N, CA, C and O atoms as a GROMACS GRO file, in nm:
protein
  556
    1MET      N    1   1.376  -1.987   2.802
    1MET     CA    2   1.256  -1.912   2.768
    1MET      C    3   1.284  -1.830   2.642
    1MET      O    4   1.393  -1.775   2.626
    2HIS      N    5   1.186  -1.822   2.555
    2HIS     CA    6   1.195  -1.743   2.433
    2HIS      C    7   1.208  -1.596   2.471
    2HIS      O    8   1.138  -1.550   2.561
    3PRO      N    9   1.298  -1.520   2.405
    3PRO     CA   10   1.322  -1.380   2.444
    3PRO      C   11   1.201  -1.289   2.435
    3PRO      O   12   1.196  -1.188   2.505
    4THR      N   13   1.105  -1.321   2.351
    4THR     CA   14   0.989  -1.232   2.340
    4THR      C   15   0.868  -1.285   2.414
    4THR      O   16   0.760  -1.226   2.408
    5LEU      N   17   0.885  -1.396   2.483
    5LEU     CA   18   0.773  -1.454   2.555
    5LEU      C   19   0.804  -1.461   2.704
    5LEU      O   20   0.919  -1.481   2.743
    6GLY      N   21   0.704  -1.444   2.784
    6GLY     CA   22   0.718  -1.458   2.927
    6GLY      C   23   0.618  -1.559   2.977
    6GLY      O   24   0.524  -1.594   2.906
    7SER      N   25   0.637  -1.605   3.097
    7SER     CA   26   0.543  -1.702   3.153
    7SER      C   27   0.458  -1.636   3.258
    7SER      O   28   0.503  -1.544   3.327
    8SER      N   29   0.338  -1.682   3.270
    8SER     CA   30   0.249  -1.635   3.375
    8SER      C   31   0.165  -1.754   3.418
    8SER      O   32   0.178  -1.863   3.363
    9LEU      N   33   0.080  -1.732   3.514
    9LEU     CA   34  -0.008  -1.839   3.558
    9LEU      C   35  -0.105  -1.879   3.448
    9LEU      O   36  -0.160  -1.990   3.449
   10LEU      N   37  -0.127  -1.790   3.354
   10LEU     CA   38  -0.221  -1.817   3.245
   10LEU      C   39  -0.153  -1.878   3.123
   10LEU      O   40  -0.219  -1.903   3.022
   11GLY      N   41  -0.024  -1.902   3.132
   11GLY     CA   42   0.048  -1.960   3.019
   11GLY      C   43   0.148  -1.861   2.962
   11GLY      O   44   0.186  -1.765   3.028
   12THR      N   45   0.188  -1.886   2.841
   12THR     CA   46   0.287  -1.802   2.775
   12THR      C   47   0.218  -1.683   2.710
   12THR      O   48   0.118  -1.698   2.641
   13GLN      N   49   0.273  -1.564   2.735
   13GLN     CA   50   0.214  -1.443   2.680
   13GLN      C   51   0.324  -1.353   2.624
   13GLN      O   52   0.438  -1.359   2.670
   14PRO      N   53   0.292  -1.270   2.526
   14PRO     CA   54   0.393  -1.180   2.470
   14PRO      C   55   0.440  -1.078   2.573
   14PRO      O   56   0.361  -1.022   2.648
   15VAL      N   57   0.571  -1.056   2.574
   15VAL     CA   58   0.628  -0.955   2.662
   15VAL      C   59   0.627  -0.820   2.593
   15VAL      O   60   0.596  -0.718   2.654
   16MET      N   61   0.663  -0.820   2.464
   16MET     CA   62   0.663  -0.693   2.391
   16MET      C   63   0.576  -0.708   2.268
   16MET      O   64   0.567  -0.815   2.207
   17ALA      N   65   0.513  -0.601   2.233
   17ALA     CA   66   0.422  -0.605   2.118
   17ALA      C   67   0.503  -0.623   1.991
   17ALA      O   68   0.605  -0.556   1.970
   18GLN      N   69   0.457  -0.712   1.906
   18GLN     CA   70   0.521  -0.732   1.778
   18GLN      C   71   0.419  -0.705   1.669
   18GLN      O   72   0.303  -0.745   1.679
   19GLN      N   73   0.464  -0.637   1.567
   19GLN     CA   74   0.373  -0.612   1.456
   19GLN      C   75   0.375  -0.733   1.364
   19GLN      O   76   0.476  -0.763   1.301
   20ARG      N   77   0.265  -0.801   1.358
   20ARG     CA   78   0.250  -0.917   1.270
   20ARG      C   79   0.158  -0.876   1.157
   20ARG      O   80   0.062  -0.802   1.176
   21ILE      N   81   0.190  -0.926   1.040
   21ILE     CA   82   0.109  -0.891   0.924
   21ILE      C   83   0.062  -1.021   0.858
   21ILE      O   84   0.140  -1.115   0.842
   22THR      N   85  -0.063  -1.024   0.821
   22THR     CA   86  -0.116  -1.142   0.752
   22THR      C   87  -0.099  -1.123   0.601
   22THR      O   88  -0.076  -1.012   0.553
   23VAL      N   89  -0.111  -1.233   0.529
   23VAL     CA   90  -0.102  -1.225   0.384
   23VAL      C   91  -0.208  -1.131   0.329
   23VAL      O   92  -0.182  -1.052   0.238
   24GLY      N   93  -0.330  -1.140   0.385
   24GLY     CA   94  -0.439  -1.053   0.340
   24GLY      C   95  -0.408  -0.906   0.362
   24GLY      O   96  -0.438  -0.823   0.277
   25ASP      N   97  -0.350  -0.875   0.477
   25ASP     CA   98  -0.312  -0.736   0.504
   25ASP      C   99  -0.197  -0.693   0.414
   25ASP      O  100  -0.194  -0.579   0.367
   26ALA      N  101  -0.104  -0.783   0.390
   26ALA     CA  102   0.016  -0.749   0.312
   26ALA      C  103  -0.019  -0.711   0.169
   26ALA      O  104   0.026  -0.608   0.120
   27TRP      N  105  -0.100  -0.794   0.102
   27TRP     CA  106  -0.129  -0.760  -0.038
   27TRP      C  107  -0.208  -0.631  -0.047
   27TRP      O  108  -0.192  -0.556  -0.144
   28ARG      N  109  -0.293  -0.604   0.051
   28ARG     CA  110  -0.368  -0.478   0.051
   28ARG      C  111  -0.273  -0.359   0.068
   28ARG      O  112  -0.288  -0.256   0.002
   29GLN      N  113  -0.175  -0.373   0.157
   29GLN     CA  114  -0.078  -0.264   0.178
   29GLN      C  115   0.004  -0.240   0.052
   29GLN      O  116   0.034  -0.125   0.018
   30VAL      N  117   0.041  -0.347  -0.016
   30VAL     CA  118   0.118  -0.332  -0.141
   30VAL      C  119   0.035  -0.253  -0.243
   30VAL      O  120   0.087  -0.161  -0.306
   31TYR      N  121  -0.092  -0.289  -0.259
   31TYR     CA  122  -0.176  -0.218  -0.356
   31TYR      C  123  -0.207  -0.075  -0.312
   31TYR      O  124  -0.231   0.011  -0.397
   32GLN      N  125  -0.206  -0.047  -0.182
   32GLN     CA  126  -0.222   0.092  -0.137
   32GLN      C  127  -0.101   0.174  -0.179
   32GLN      O  128  -0.115   0.290  -0.219
   33GLN      N  129   0.018   0.114  -0.171
   33GLN     CA  130   0.140   0.185  -0.208
   33GLN      C  131   0.166   0.184  -0.358
   33GLN      O  132   0.230   0.275  -0.411
   34LEU      N  133   0.114   0.083  -0.427
   34LEU     CA  134   0.132   0.070  -0.572
   34LEU      C  135  -0.006   0.052  -0.638
   34LEU      O  136  -0.036  -0.056  -0.688
   35PRO      N  137  -0.087   0.157  -0.640
   35PRO     CA  138  -0.226   0.143  -0.687
   35PRO      C  139  -0.239   0.102  -0.834
   35PRO      O  140  -0.343   0.049  -0.874
   36ASN      N  141  -0.137   0.125  -0.914
   36ASN     CA  142  -0.144   0.090  -1.056
   36ASN      C  143  -0.086  -0.047  -1.088
   36ASN      O  144  -0.082  -0.088  -1.204
   37PHE      N  145  -0.041  -0.119  -0.985
   37PHE     CA  146   0.015  -0.252  -1.007
   37PHE      C  147  -0.097  -0.346  -1.050
   37PHE      O  148  -0.207  -0.340  -0.996
   38PRO      N  149  -0.070  -0.434  -1.148
   38PRO     CA  150  -0.176  -0.524  -1.197
   38PRO      C  151  -0.235  -0.611  -1.086
   38PRO      O  152  -0.162  -0.668  -1.004
   39LYS      N  153  -0.366  -0.621  -1.084
   39LYS     CA  154  -0.434  -0.702  -0.982
   39LYS      C  155  -0.456  -0.845  -1.029
   39LYS      O  156  -0.450  -0.938  -0.948
   40GLU      N  157  -0.479  -0.864  -1.157
   40GLU     CA  158  -0.504  -0.998  -1.211
   40GLU      C  159  -0.606  -1.073  -1.125
   40GLU      O  160  -0.588  -1.191  -1.095
   41ASN      N  161  -0.712  -1.004  -1.087
   41ASN     CA  162  -0.813  -1.062  -0.998
   41ASN      C  163  -0.946  -1.084  -1.071
   41ASN      O  164  -1.053  -1.064  -1.014
   42ASN      N  165  -0.937  -1.125  -1.196
   42ASN     CA  166  -1.056  -1.144  -1.277
   42ASN      C  167  -1.092  -1.291  -1.296
   42ASN      O  168  -1.165  -1.326  -1.388
   43TYR      N  169  -1.040  -1.376  -1.209
   43TYR     CA  170  -1.066  -1.520  -1.218
   43TYR      C  171  -1.194  -1.556  -1.144
   43TYR      O  172  -1.230  -1.492  -1.045
   44THR      N  173  -1.261  -1.659  -1.192
   44THR     CA  174  -1.387  -1.704  -1.133
   44THR      C  175  -1.361  -1.810  -1.028
   44THR      O  176  -1.282  -1.903  -1.048
   45SER      N  177  -1.427  -1.796  -0.915
   45SER     CA  178  -1.416  -1.891  -0.806
   45SER      C  179  -1.485  -2.022  -0.843
   45SER      O  180  -1.593  -2.021  -0.903
   46LYS      N  181  -1.424  -2.136  -0.806
   46LYS     CA  182  -1.488  -2.266  -0.828
   46LYS      C  183  -1.614  -2.277  -0.744
   46LYS      O  184  -1.714  -2.334  -0.787
   47GLU      N  185  -1.608  -2.220  -0.625
   47GLU     CA  186  -1.722  -2.227  -0.534
   47GLU      C  187  -1.801  -2.097  -0.545
   47GLU      O  188  -1.752  -1.990  -0.509
   48GLY      N  189  -1.920  -2.105  -0.594
   48GLY     CA  190  -2.005  -1.987  -0.606
   48GLY      C  191  -2.005  -1.926  -0.745
   48GLY      O  192  -2.100  -1.857  -0.781
   49GLY      N  193  -1.901  -1.951  -0.824
   49GLY     CA  194  -1.896  -1.903  -0.961
   49GLY      C  195  -1.884  -1.753  -0.978
   49GLY      O  196  -1.908  -1.702  -1.088
   50LYS      N  197  -1.847  -1.681  -0.872
   50LYS     CA  198  -1.831  -1.535  -0.882
   50LYS      C  199  -1.684  -1.500  -0.902
   50LYS      O  200  -1.595  -1.580  -0.876
   51ILE      N  201  -1.662  -1.377  -0.949
   51ILE     CA  202  -1.525  -1.328  -0.964
   51ILE      C  203  -1.462  -1.319  -0.825
   51ILE      O  204  -1.520  -1.261  -0.733
   52ALA      N  205  -1.342  -1.376  -0.811
   52ALA     CA  206  -1.271  -1.377  -0.683
   52ALA      C  207  -1.183  -1.252  -0.676
   52ALA      O  208  -1.062  -1.258  -0.697
   53GLU      N  209  -1.245  -1.138  -0.645
   53GLU     CA  210  -1.176  -1.009  -0.647
   53GLU      C  211  -1.061  -1.000  -0.548
   53GLU      O  212  -0.965  -0.926  -0.571
   54ASN      N  213  -1.069  -1.073  -0.438
   54ASN     CA  214  -0.963  -1.068  -0.337
   54ASN      C  215  -0.851  -1.167  -0.363
   54ASN      O  216  -0.756  -1.176  -0.285
   55ASN      N  217  -0.859  -1.241  -0.472
   55ASN     CA  218  -0.753  -1.334  -0.510
   55ASN      C  219  -0.668  -1.260  -0.613
   55ASN      O  220  -0.692  -1.270  -0.734
   56THR      N  221  -0.568  -1.186  -0.564
   56THR     CA  222  -0.490  -1.095  -0.649
   56THR      C  223  -0.352  -1.150  -0.683
   56THR      O  224  -0.303  -1.244  -0.620
   57LEU      N  225  -0.292  -1.090  -0.783
   57LEU     CA  226  -0.156  -1.126  -0.822
   57LEU      C  227  -0.060  -1.114  -0.704
   57LEU      O  228   0.014  -1.207  -0.676
   58VAL      N  229  -0.061  -1.001  -0.636
   58VAL     CA  230   0.031  -0.982  -0.523
   58VAL      C  231   0.001  -1.083  -0.412
   58VAL      O  232   0.094  -1.136  -0.350
   59GLY      N  233  -0.125  -1.109  -0.386
   59GLY     CA  234  -0.161  -1.209  -0.285
   59GLY      C  235  -0.105  -1.346  -0.320
   59GLY      O  236  -0.054  -1.417  -0.233
   60ARG      N  237  -0.114  -1.384  -0.447
   60ARG     CA  238  -0.063  -1.514  -0.490
   60ARG      C  239   0.090  -1.517  -0.488
   60ARG      O  240   0.149  -1.619  -0.454
   61ILE      N  241   0.154  -1.405  -0.524
   61ILE     CA  242   0.300  -1.398  -0.516
   61ILE      C  243   0.344  -1.420  -0.371
   61ILE      O  244   0.437  -1.496  -0.345
   62ILE      N  245   0.279  -1.352  -0.278
   62ILE     CA  246   0.314  -1.365  -0.137
   62ILE      C  247   0.291  -1.509  -0.090
   62ILE      O  248   0.377  -1.565  -0.022
   63GLN      N  249   0.177  -1.568  -0.125
   63GLN     CA  250   0.149  -1.707  -0.085
   63GLN      C  251   0.253  -1.802  -0.143
   63GLN      O  252   0.301  -1.892  -0.073
   64TYR      N  253   0.287  -1.784  -0.269
   64TYR     CA  254   0.389  -1.869  -0.332
   64TYR      C  255   0.522  -1.853  -0.258
   64TYR      O  256   0.588  -1.952  -0.225
   65HIS      N  257   0.561  -1.729  -0.232
   65HIS     CA  258   0.687  -1.698  -0.166
   65HIS      C  259   0.697  -1.766  -0.029
   65HIS      O  260   0.797  -1.831   0.002
   66PHE      N  261   0.591  -1.752   0.052
   66PHE     CA  262   0.590  -1.808   0.188
   66PHE      C  263   0.563  -1.957   0.192
   66PHE      O  264   0.645  -2.036   0.238
   67TYR      N  265   0.445  -1.993   0.142
   67TYR     CA  266   0.392  -2.126   0.166
   67TYR      C  267   0.446  -2.232   0.072
   67TYR      O  268   0.460  -2.348   0.110
   68VAL      N  269   0.476  -2.195  -0.052
   68VAL     CA  270   0.528  -2.293  -0.147
   68VAL      C  271   0.680  -2.301  -0.136
   68VAL      O  272   0.736  -2.410  -0.128
   69LYS      N  273   0.747  -2.186  -0.137
   69LYS     CA  274   0.893  -2.184  -0.136
   69LYS      C  275   0.954  -2.170   0.004
   69LYS      O  276   1.071  -2.204   0.023
   70GLY      N  277   0.879  -2.121   0.100
   70GLY     CA  278   0.931  -2.106   0.236
   70GLY      C  279   1.041  -2.001   0.247
   70GLY      O  280   1.133  -2.016   0.327
   71ARG      N  281   1.031  -1.896   0.168
   71ARG     CA  282   1.133  -1.791   0.168
   71ARG      C  283   1.101  -1.682   0.269
   71ARG      O  284   0.985  -1.659   0.303
   72ALA      N  285   1.206  -1.616   0.315
   72ALA     CA  286   1.193  -1.509   0.415
   72ALA      C  287   1.126  -1.387   0.352
   72ALA      O  288   1.151  -1.355   0.236
   73PRO      N  289   1.040  -1.318   0.429
   73PRO     CA  290   0.966  -1.204   0.374
   73PRO      C  291   1.041  -1.072   0.378
   73PRO      O  292   0.999  -0.976   0.313
   74ASN      N  293   1.150  -1.064   0.452
   74ASN     CA  294   1.213  -0.934   0.474
   74ASN      C  295   1.348  -0.919   0.404
   74ASN      O  296   1.426  -0.830   0.438
   75TYR      N  297   1.376  -1.006   0.308
   75TYR     CA  298   1.502  -0.995   0.234
   75TYR      C  299   1.475  -0.974   0.085
   75TYR      O  300   1.402  -1.050   0.022
   76ARG      N  301   1.536  -0.868   0.032
   76ARG     CA  302   1.520  -0.836  -0.110
   76ARG      C  303   1.560  -0.953  -0.199
   76ARG      O  304   1.492  -0.984  -0.297
   77PHE      N  305   1.671  -1.018  -0.164
   77PHE     CA  306   1.722  -1.128  -0.248
   77PHE      C  307   1.618  -1.239  -0.262
   77PHE      O  308   1.599  -1.294  -0.370
   78ASP      N  309   1.552  -1.274  -0.152
   78ASP     CA  310   1.451  -1.380  -0.158
   78ASP      C  311   1.334  -1.341  -0.248
   78ASP      O  312   1.284  -1.424  -0.323
   79TRP      N  313   1.291  -1.215  -0.242
   79TRP     CA  314   1.183  -1.170  -0.330
   79TRP      C  315   1.230  -1.169  -0.476
   79TRP      O  316   1.151  -1.199  -0.566
   80LYS      N  317   1.357  -1.136  -0.499
   80LYS     CA  318   1.409  -1.138  -0.635
   80LYS      C  319   1.413  -1.281  -0.689
   80LYS      O  320   1.386  -1.304  -0.807
   81LEU      N  321   1.446  -1.378  -0.602
   81LEU     CA  322   1.441  -1.518  -0.643
   81LEU      C  323   1.299  -1.558  -0.683
   81LEU      O  324   1.278  -1.628  -0.782
   82THR      N  325   1.203  -1.512  -0.604
   82THR     CA  326   1.063  -1.543  -0.635
   82THR      C  327   1.023  -1.486  -0.770
   82THR      O  328   0.961  -1.555  -0.851
   83LEU      N  329   1.057  -1.361  -0.796
   83LEU     CA  330   1.023  -1.302  -0.926
   83LEU      C  331   1.099  -1.372  -1.039
   83LEU      O  332   1.046  -1.385  -1.149
   84ALA      N  333   1.222  -1.416  -1.012
   84ALA     CA  334   1.297  -1.492  -1.112
   84ALA      C  335   1.227  -1.624  -1.145
   84ALA      O  336   1.231  -1.670  -1.259
   85ASP      N  337   1.162  -1.684  -1.045
   85ASP     CA  338   1.081  -1.805  -1.071
   85ASP      C  339   0.972  -1.773  -1.173
   85ASP      O  340   0.949  -1.849  -1.267
   86TYR      N  341   0.904  -1.660  -1.152
   86TYR     CA  342   0.795  -1.621  -1.243
   86TYR      C  343   0.847  -1.593  -1.385
   86TYR      O  344   0.776  -1.614  -1.483
   87LEU      N  345   0.970  -1.547  -1.394
   87LEU     CA  346   1.029  -1.515  -1.524
   87LEU      C  347   1.095  -1.636  -1.590
   87LEU      O  348   1.148  -1.626  -1.700
   88GLY      N  349   1.092  -1.751  -1.521
   88GLY     CA  350   1.152  -1.872  -1.575
   88GLY      C  351   1.303  -1.873  -1.567
   88GLY      O  352   1.368  -1.950  -1.638
   89ALA      N  353   1.361  -1.789  -1.482
   89ALA     CA  354   1.506  -1.776  -1.473
   89ALA      C  355   1.564  -1.844  -1.348
   89ALA      O  356   1.686  -1.841  -1.328
   90ASN      N  357   1.481  -1.903  -1.266
   90ASN     CA  358   1.530  -1.966  -1.144
   90ASN      C  359   1.467  -2.105  -1.131
   90ASN      O  360   1.504  -2.195  -1.205
   91GLU      N  361   1.375  -2.122  -1.040
   91GLU     CA  362   1.312  -2.252  -1.019
   91GLU      C  363   1.179  -2.262  -1.094
   91GLU      O  364   1.114  -2.161  -1.123
   92VAL      N  365   1.140  -2.384  -1.125
   92VAL     CA  366   1.014  -2.410  -1.194
   92VAL      C  367   0.899  -2.392  -1.096
   92VAL      O  368   0.906  -2.439  -0.982
   93ILE      N  369   0.794  -2.324  -1.140
   93ILE     CA  370   0.671  -2.313  -1.060
   93ILE      C  371   0.575  -2.419  -1.114
   93ILE      O  372   0.540  -2.418  -1.232
   94TYR      N  373   0.534  -2.510  -1.028
   94TYR     CA  374   0.444  -2.617  -1.069
   94TYR      C  375   0.300  -2.573  -1.054
   94TYR      O  376   0.260  -2.522  -0.949
   95ASP      N  377   0.221  -2.592  -1.160
   95ASP     CA  378   0.082  -2.546  -1.157
   95ASP      C  379   0.000  -2.617  -1.050
   95ASP      O  380  -0.099  -2.560  -1.002
   96THR      N  381   0.036  -2.739  -1.013
   96THR     CA  382  -0.041  -2.813  -0.913
   96THR      C  383  -0.020  -2.762  -0.771
   96THR      O  384  -0.099  -2.792  -0.682
   97SER      N  385   0.086  -2.686  -0.748
   97SER     CA  386   0.110  -2.630  -0.614
   97SER      C  387   0.095  -2.479  -0.612
   97SER      O  388   0.121  -2.416  -0.509
   98TYR      N  389   0.054  -2.420  -0.724
   98TYR     CA  390   0.045  -2.274  -0.731
   98TYR      C  391  -0.080  -2.223  -0.660
   98TYR      O  392  -0.188  -2.278  -0.676
   99PRO      N  393  -0.065  -2.116  -0.580
   99PRO     CA  394  -0.180  -2.059  -0.509
   99PRO      C  395  -0.293  -2.022  -0.605
   99PRO      O  396  -0.271  -1.957  -0.707
  100GLY      N  397  -0.412  -2.063  -0.569
  100GLY     CA  398  -0.529  -2.033  -0.650
  100GLY      C  399  -0.574  -2.148  -0.737
  100GLY      O  400  -0.688  -2.149  -0.785
  101HIS      N  401  -0.487  -2.246  -0.760
  101HIS     CA  402  -0.525  -2.355  -0.851
  101HIS      C  403  -0.643  -2.437  -0.799
  101HIS      O  404  -0.718  -2.494  -0.878
  102GLU      N  405  -0.658  -2.445  -0.667
  102GLU     CA  406  -0.769  -2.522  -0.610
  102GLU      C  407  -0.896  -2.437  -0.593
  102GLU      O  408  -1.006  -2.491  -0.583
  103LEU      N  409  -0.880  -2.304  -0.589
  103LEU     CA  410  -0.993  -2.216  -0.561
  103LEU      C  411  -1.057  -2.155  -0.685
  103LEU      O  412  -1.174  -2.118  -0.683
  104LEU      N  413  -0.980  -2.145  -0.792
  104LEU     CA  414  -1.026  -2.076  -0.912
  104LEU      C  415  -1.052  -2.175  -1.024
  104LEU      O  416  -0.986  -2.278  -1.034
  105LYS      N  417  -1.150  -2.143  -1.110
  105LYS     CA  418  -1.183  -2.232  -1.221
  105LYS      C  419  -1.066  -2.249  -1.316
  105LYS      O  420  -1.042  -2.359  -1.368
  106LYS      N  421  -0.991  -2.141  -1.338
  106LYS     CA  422  -0.873  -2.146  -1.425
  106LYS      C  423  -0.750  -2.116  -1.340
  106LYS      O  424  -0.749  -2.019  -1.264
  107ASN      N  425  -0.648  -2.199  -1.352
  107ASN     CA  426  -0.524  -2.175  -1.278
  107ASN      C  427  -0.463  -2.043  -1.324
  107ASN      O  428  -0.442  -2.023  -1.444
  108PRO      N  429  -0.434  -1.951  -1.231
  108PRO     CA  430  -0.384  -1.819  -1.268
  108PRO      C  431  -0.234  -1.814  -1.300
  108PRO      O  432  -0.182  -1.707  -1.333
  109LEU      N  433  -0.164  -1.927  -1.293
  109LEU     CA  434  -0.019  -1.926  -1.308
  109LEU      C  435   0.027  -1.862  -1.439
  109LEU      O  436   0.113  -1.774  -1.437
  110ASP      N  437  -0.027  -1.905  -1.552
  110ASP     CA  438   0.018  -1.850  -1.680
  110ASP      C  439  -0.007  -1.700  -1.690
  110ASP      O  440   0.078  -1.625  -1.739
  111GLY      N  441  -0.124  -1.656  -1.645
  111GLY     CA  442  -0.155  -1.513  -1.646
  111GLY      C  443  -0.063  -1.434  -1.554
  111GLY      O  444  -0.023  -1.322  -1.586
  112ASP      N  445  -0.031  -1.493  -1.438
  112ASP     CA  446   0.058  -1.425  -1.344
  112ASP      C  447   0.200  -1.415  -1.400
  112ASP      O  448   0.265  -1.311  -1.386
  113LYS      N  449   0.247  -1.521  -1.463
  113LYS     CA  450   0.380  -1.516  -1.526
  113LYS      C  451   0.384  -1.408  -1.634
  113LYS      O  452   0.480  -1.333  -1.644
  114ALA      N  453   0.278  -1.402  -1.713
  114ALA     CA  454   0.271  -1.302  -1.820
  114ALA      C  455   0.269  -1.160  -1.762
  114ALA      O  456   0.333  -1.070  -1.816
  115ALA      N  457   0.195  -1.140  -1.654
  115ALA     CA  458   0.187  -1.008  -1.591
  115ALA      C  459   0.324  -0.965  -1.537
  115ALA      O  460   0.362  -0.849  -1.551
  116ILE      N  461   0.397  -1.057  -1.475
  116ILE     CA  462   0.530  -1.025  -1.423
  116ILE      C  463   0.626  -0.998  -1.539
  116ILE      O  464   0.709  -0.907  -1.531
  117ALA      N  465   0.615  -1.075  -1.647
  117ALA     CA  466   0.703  -1.056  -1.763
  117ALA      C  467   0.682  -0.920  -1.829
  117ALA      O  468   0.776  -0.866  -1.888
  118LYS      N  469   0.562  -0.865  -1.820
  118LYS     CA  470   0.533  -0.734  -1.880
  118LYS      C  471   0.593  -0.618  -1.801
  118LYS      O  472   0.607  -0.508  -1.854
  119LEU      N  473   0.628  -0.643  -1.676
  119LEU     CA  474   0.682  -0.535  -1.592
  119LEU      C  475   0.824  -0.502  -1.633
  119LEU      O  476   0.900  -0.589  -1.676
  120SER      N  477   0.859  -0.375  -1.620
  120SER     CA  478   0.998  -0.334  -1.644
  120SER      C  479   1.082  -0.374  -1.522
  120SER      O  480   1.028  -0.407  -1.416
  121ARG      N  481   1.212  -0.371  -1.538
  121ARG     CA  482   1.300  -0.402  -1.425
  121ARG      C  483   1.274  -0.305  -1.310
  121ARG      O  484   1.273  -0.345  -1.194
  122GLY      N  485   1.253  -0.179  -1.342
  122GLY     CA  486   1.224  -0.079  -1.239
  122GLY      C  487   1.095  -0.109  -1.164
  122GLY      O  488   1.089  -0.094  -1.041
  123GLN      N  489   0.993  -0.152  -1.236
  123GLN     CA  490   0.866  -0.188  -1.171
  123GLN      C  491   0.884  -0.310  -1.080
  123GLN      O  492   0.828  -0.315  -0.971
  124ARG      N  493   0.962  -0.408  -1.126
  124ARG     CA  494   0.988  -0.526  -1.042
  124ARG      C  495   1.067  -0.486  -0.918
  124ARG      O  496   1.039  -0.535  -0.809
  125ASP      N  497   1.167  -0.398  -0.934
  125ASP     CA  498   1.245  -0.352  -0.818
  125ASP      C  499   1.156  -0.277  -0.719
  125ASP      O  500   1.171  -0.293  -0.598
  126THR      N  501   1.065  -0.196  -0.770
  126THR     CA  502   0.972  -0.123  -0.683
  126THR      C  503   0.883  -0.221  -0.607
  126THR      O  504   0.859  -0.203  -0.488
  127LEU      N  505   0.835  -0.325  -0.675
  127LEU     CA  506   0.754  -0.427  -0.608
  127LEU      C  507   0.835  -0.495  -0.498
  127LEU      O  508   0.786  -0.511  -0.386
  128VAL      N  509   0.957  -0.535  -0.529
  128VAL     CA  510   1.042  -0.601  -0.430
  128VAL      C  511   1.062  -0.512  -0.308
  128VAL      O  512   1.045  -0.558  -0.195
  129GLN      N  513   1.097  -0.386  -0.329
  129GLN     CA  514   1.120  -0.296  -0.215
  129GLN      C  515   0.992  -0.275  -0.135
  129GLN      O  516   0.996  -0.268  -0.012
  130THR      N  517   0.880  -0.264  -0.202
  130THR     CA  518   0.752  -0.246  -0.133
  130THR      C  519   0.720  -0.369  -0.048
  130THR      O  520   0.676  -0.355   0.066
  131LEU      N  521   0.742  -0.488  -0.102
  131LEU     CA  522   0.718  -0.611  -0.025
  131LEU      C  523   0.809  -0.617   0.098
  131LEU      O  524   0.764  -0.652   0.207
  132VAL      N  525   0.936  -0.585   0.080
  132VAL     CA  526   1.030  -0.584   0.193
  132VAL      C  527   0.984  -0.484   0.298
  132VAL      O  528   0.984  -0.515   0.417
  133ASN      N  529   0.945  -0.366   0.256
  133ASN     CA  530   0.899  -0.263   0.350
  133ASN      C  531   0.775  -0.308   0.427
  133ASN      O  532   0.765  -0.285   0.548
  134VAL      N  533   0.682  -0.372   0.358
  134VAL     CA  534   0.558  -0.417   0.422
  134VAL      C  535   0.588  -0.521   0.530
  134VAL      O  536   0.524  -0.522   0.635
  135PHE      N  537   0.684  -0.609   0.504
  135PHE     CA  538   0.713  -0.717   0.598
  135PHE      C  539   0.824  -0.686   0.697
  135PHE      O  540   0.851  -0.767   0.786
  136SER      N  541   0.888  -0.570   0.686
  136SER     CA  542   0.995  -0.535   0.780
  136SER      C  543   0.936  -0.462   0.900
  136SER      O  544   0.852  -0.374   0.884
  137PRO      N  545   0.982  -0.499   1.020
  137PRO     CA  546   0.930  -0.432   1.140
  137PRO      C  547   0.966  -0.284   1.140
  137PRO      O  548   1.076  -0.245   1.100
  138LYS      N  549   0.873  -0.205   1.185
  138LYS     CA  550   0.897  -0.061   1.197
  138LYS      C  551   0.970  -0.035   1.329
  138LYS      O  552   0.929  -0.083   1.435
  139SER      N  553   1.078   0.038   1.321
  139SER     CA  554   1.157   0.067   1.443
  139SER      C  555   1.104   0.186   1.516
  139SER      O  556   1.158   0.224   1.620
   0.00000   0.00000   0.00000
């Protein structure tokens, strides 16, 4: 039996409450803690033709980190690898698999790379620590 799951007549149920965070909640928490961080949310949606305000730089970074690269959310090193991808210092980011390319009229990859490149090392470190904090369980 899984250590956090128990069995009952109704099936498997959580034994202890776990704080789970969605990508949507995570990017919002990051912007609450870093209100001046670039949003890069001025892209037009393919469907409806309106500005996709909720399609943000941090949201796309998180989606890339999880869904494209499959990296852990609670380790600083993994987030640093992700930012190194954006800076062209680690792995290549392919525009065909980049978050937002199917939803937005213009692929945001080049703009996102430019936004990350404009950040100072201190700003990138602050982003990394904020992301780790958002995804780390509170004791």
